[in-house]
C-alpha positions in Angstrom: 0.0 0.0 0.0 1.1 3.5 -0.8 -0.1 6.8 0.7 1.1 10.3 1.2 2.5 11.8 4.4 -0.4 14.3 4.2 -3.0 11.5 4.3 -1.2 9.9 7.2 -1.2 13.2 9.1 -4.9 13.8 8.5 -5.7 10.3 9.5 -3.8 10.8 12.8 -5.8 13.9 13.4 -9.1 12.2 12.7 -9.9 14.0 9.4 -11.9 12.0 6.9 -10.3 11.6 3.5 -12.4 10.5 0.5 -11.7 6.9 -0.5 -9.8 6.1 2.7 -11.2 3.6 5.3 -11.3 4.4 9.0 -13.3 5.5 12.0 -14.0 9.2 11.8 -15.7 11.6 14.2 -19.3 12.7 13.5 -18.3 16.3 14.2 -16.4 18.6 16.5 -18.7 17.7 19.4 -17.8 14.0 19.2 -15.8 13.3 22.3 -15.5 9.6 21.7 -13.0 9.9 18.8 -9.5 11.4 19.4 -8.4 14.8 18.1 -11.8 16.5 18.2 -12.2 19.7 20.1 -14.7 17.9 22.4 -12.2 15.1 23.0 -9.4 17.5 24.0 -11.7 19.3 26.4 -11.9 16.3 28.6 -8.1 16.1 28.8 -7.1 19.8 28.9 -10.1 21.6 30.4 -9.9 24.0 27.5 -13.5 24.5 26.3 -14.1 23.0 22.8 -15.6 26.3 21.6 -12.4 28.1 22.6 -10.2 25.6 20.8 -12.4 25.9 17.7 -12.4 29.7 17.8 -8.6 29.9 18.3 -8.0 27.5 15.4 -10.3 29.4 13.1 -8.9 32.8 14.0 -5.3 31.5 13.4 -6.3 30.0 10.1 -8.2 33.1 9.0 -5.2 35.3 9.9 -2.9 33.0 8.0 -5.2 33.2 5.0 -5.5 37.0 5.0 -1.8 37.6 5.5 -0.7 34.9 3.1 1.1 32.8 5.8 2.4 35.6 8.0 1.1 34.1 11.3 3.8 33.2 13.8 4.1 31.3 17.0 6.8 32.7 19.3 7.7 30.5 22.3 10.5 30.2 24.8 11.8 27.2 26.7 8.7 26.8 28.8 7.3 23.7 27.0 10.6 21.9 27.7 9.5 21.7 31.3 6.6 19.5 30.5 6.7 15.7 30.0 5.5 15.6 26.4 7.3 18.7 25.1 7.9 17.0 21.8 4.1 16.7 21.3 3.7 20.4 21.9 6.4 21.1 19.3 4.6 18.9 16.8 1.3 20.6 17.4 2.8 24.0 16.8 4.5 22.8 13.7 1.5 21.0 12.4 -0.7 24.1 12.8 1.9 26.2 11.0 2.3 23.7 8.2 -1.4 23.1 7.7 -2.0 26.9 7.5 0.9 27.6 5.1 2.9 29.7 7.6 6.1 27.7 8.0 8.9 29.0 5.9 7.2 32.4 5.2 8.8 35.7 6.1 6.8 37.0 9.1 5.3 33.6 9.7 6.3 30.2 11.1 7.8 29.3 14.5 10.2 31.5 16.4 11.8 30.9 19.7 14.1 32.6 22.1 16.4 32.0 25.1 18.5 29.3 23.4 15.8 26.8 23.2 17.5 24.9 20.4 20.2 23.8 22.8 17.9 22.0 25.1 16.7 19.1 22.8 20.1 18.0 21.3 21.9 18.7 24.6 24.2 15.7 24.5 25.7 16.6 21.2 25.8 20.3 21.9 27.5 19.9 25.2 30.6 18.3 23.8 31.1 21.0 21.2 30.0 24.0 23.2 32.4 23.3 26.1 35.4 22.0 24.1 35.1 18.9 26.2 37.4 17.0 23.9 40.2 19.5 24.6 39.8 20.5 28.3 38.2 19.2 31.4 36.2 19.9 33.4 33.7 21.5 31.0 32.1 24.7 32.0 28.3 25.0 31.8 26.5 28.3 32.1 23.2 29.6 30.9 23.9 32.1 28.2 21.1 34.6 28.9 22.0 35.5 32.5 25.7 35.5 31.5 25.3 38.0 28.8 
């Protein structure tokens, strides 16, 4: 069997695609099927209507600005257990609305967040650990 990454993504998010089998939600209010606004409400306590409104407003802004909608975040999500899921949700939203890779759109971050995820590889290079011991670790923001 062959399919596209787009079809796999939409299947994961519970979006019906013509000609593809599967179990799909009856609507946004269907809390029994994953990925609907009603389903997320039971987990996050964010009202389904608020999730729908936020998604529509973001998508409408992206449409009106031709992809110039941006999510700016710091290292805060890295303090949560499933931070990678938060990253993927941001990137999926930006990709599905045509914002990623556009000037004025996409995903921006601050406070050296890119150093947190690949920490093991970064640490060796950033501290010259192959040349001198012990290595020195310091948070860049307070230092500068």
